[in-house]
N, C-alpha and C positions, 0 to 999 in steps of 0.2 A: 286480106293480106296487106293491102295498102294501109288500112287502119292500124294494123299492128306495127308496121314500120314507122308510121307517123308518130305513134305513141312512144316508141323507143327514142326517136330523134327529139321529140318535144320534151320528154322527161330529161334527157341529157342536156338539152339546151337551157331549160329552166334552171336546172341545178348549176350549170356553169355560170349563168348570168346572175342568179339571185343568192345562191347559197355557197358557192365555191369558196374555199379557204386556201386555195393554191391552184397551180396550173394543172389542167387535165392531162392525162396520159392516154395515148392512142396506140393500139396494136392492130396490125394488119397481117394476115397470113394467107397463103395460097398453097394448097396441097394437091398433088396428083397422086392418086392411090389406086392400087390394082384391084381393090374391092371395097365396097361400103358395107361394113359390118357393125351392127348396133347391139350391144349386150350379148354378143355371141351369135346373133341371128343375121344371116346374109340378106341384106337389103338389095344389093346389086352385086352380082358375081363378077361383073366386068369393070374395067377401069372407069374412074370418075374423077371429077374436079371438085374441090371443096374450098371455097373462099370463106374467110372469117374476118370480122372487124369488131373491135370493142373500144369503148371509151370509159375511163374511170375518173371521177371527179371527187377530190377530197372535200369533205365538209368540216374537217377539223384535223388536228395532228394525228389522230388514230382512227378516223372513220371516213366513210365516203359512200358514193353510189356509183353504179356502173350499168351500162347497157351494151348488149352485144347482138350481132346477127351472124349466123352461120348458115351455109347452104350446101346442098349436094346437087351437082349437075351431072346427069348421065351423059356419057360421051357417045355411046352406041344405042341403037334402038333395041338390040338384044340384051336383056339383063341376065340371061342364064338361069340357073336354078336359084331363084331368089324370091323375096316377097314383093318387090316392085314389079309392076307390069312392063311388058315390052312396048316399044313404039314411042319412046320419049327421049330419043337421042337429041343432044344439044338443048335440053330443057332442064329446068330446076325441078327435081322430083321431091325435094324437101327443103323447107326454109324454117329455121329455128330462130326465135327472138327471145331475149331474156332481159330481165331487170334484176338488179342485185343491190342490197345494202350490206356493206362490210364494216367490220370493227376489229381493230388490233388490241389484244390484251395478253400480257404475259408471254410474249413471243409467238402467239398464235393468231392467225387471221380467221375470224368467224364470219360467216356470210349467210344470209337468208335471201330468198328470191323466188321467182317463178320463171318458167321457160315454156313457151308455146311451140309445139311441133306442127307445122302445116305441110300438107301433101297436095300441092296444086295439080299434079298430074296423076294422082293415085286413085285407085278404086277401093280404098279401105272403107270399113264400115263408118269410121269417123274421119271427116276430111281434115280435122286438126284435133289436137289434144294438149292439155296443159298439166305440167307437174309443178308442185311447190317443192322447194328444196332447201336444205341446210347443209353447210359444209364447214370443215375445220381443216386448216393447213398450217404446218410448222416444219422446221428443220431441227434435227437432233443428231449429234455424232456423225455429221456428214450425210445423213439421209433426209430426203424430203418425204414427208408423210401427209397424206390427204384422206379424209373420211367424208363421205357424202351420203345423204338420205334423200330419195325422191319419192314423193307420194302423188299419185295421179288424182287430179281434181275432176276427172271424167267419171262416168257412172261405174266403171269397173273398179276404181279406187285401189289400185295395186301399189305395193311398196317395193322399192328396189334400193338396196344398200351397196355401197362401193367403198373399197379401201385400196389405195394406191401408195406404193413405196418406190422411191427412185434414188439413184446415186450417180454422180458424174465424176469423170476423171479427165483432167486436163492433159492433152497429148503435147501440145506446144502453145505458143502465144495465141493462135487463132483456132485451133482444132481441139475438140473434146469428144469423148465417148460417154453416152448416158445409157443406163440400164433401168428399166422400169418393170415392176410387177403389179398387176391389178387383180383383185378378186371381187366378184359380185355375188350378192345374195338376193333371191327373188322370193316373195311370198306367193301363195297360191293364186291370188287374184291377178297379180302382175304376170305370173307364169301362164295363166289361161289366155291372157290377151296377147302376149308376145310369143310364147312357145307352143300354145295350143293345148296345154294340159294343166289342170289345177294341182300343182305340186310345189311345195316350198323346199328350199335348200340352196346350197351353193350353186349359182347359175353358170357363171363363166369365169375362167382364169386366163389371163393374158400375160405374155412376156415380150417386152419390146427392147430392142437394141437400136441405138441411134448414133450416127456419126455426124457431128455438126461442125460447121465452119463459119467463123465470124468475118465478114467482109469489111465491116467498119462498126462503129459503136451503135448504129441503127439497123444494120442489115445483116441477116444471117441466113444460112441455108442448112439443110440436113437431109440425109438419106437414112431411112429407118425400115426395119423389118419387125413385124408383130406376129407371134404365134398365139392363137386364141382357141380355146376349147370349152364347150359346154360340158360341165362335169356331172351334174345331177342326172342320174340314169333315166328317170322318167322324161325329163326335158330333152335329153339327147335322143331317146327313142321317138318322141313326138316329132322332133325336127326331121329325123331320118324318114319317118313315115310320110312327111310332106315333101320328100325329095330334096331336103336341104342338108348340106354338110354341117355336122356339129363341130368339126375341127377345121381350122383354116389358117393359112399363112398369107400375110398381107405385106406388100412392099409399097413404100411411098417416098416421094420427094417433096420437100416443103421449102418455101421461102418466107421469111418473116421480116417485118419492118416495125420498129418501135419509135415513138415520138413523145 
């Protein structure tokens, strides 16, 4: 894990020192969430803390590189009906590190990269796994649109596709309401690893409402609620056979800082 974090920091440092064509941007975020849910699967049913940090370095007027670290910390030893084991309260149960190259063209930001998911306290068959990914994001008619494809570089080689759509409304100078809809597709290999059954189809659908407040130009906070449901019947039946809920409602509070 130390080697992965060192690689992220070293890459960002080299880019900023030798290749940067402008000032880097840094984002920091801290969430407290009632449940950790990944692709519709309950990882920890109890409240968790999730810190995040990223840096993006421009290489030109329309391109750049980025590095990010995200983590999930269990608050309680008891994780409830979930995939993460008990007994790791006040410990990081997952740490994700990612590297990205991004390019702007025609109003769209395209990106390719890799993300490593590490489970330092987990008893999974694989202590870590890595996905290669490609994304495209743009705005049109007031809507934010994002499409992503993740392909596992581990032995199981699963594919997961994701589409997200969002729209925001300004309430006043500092307050806004955002609504987001997400839909995920899982192929049979990805489904076997994450859901326990080799079936492909629409995996999960989520709807998120968020009320955000801007304290100043760098600091903002939000309260949000997400309803998420695993929709493919075979995946839903498999999760329920494992004692996991296929439909969940999650509440969270976040603070964000941008530099």
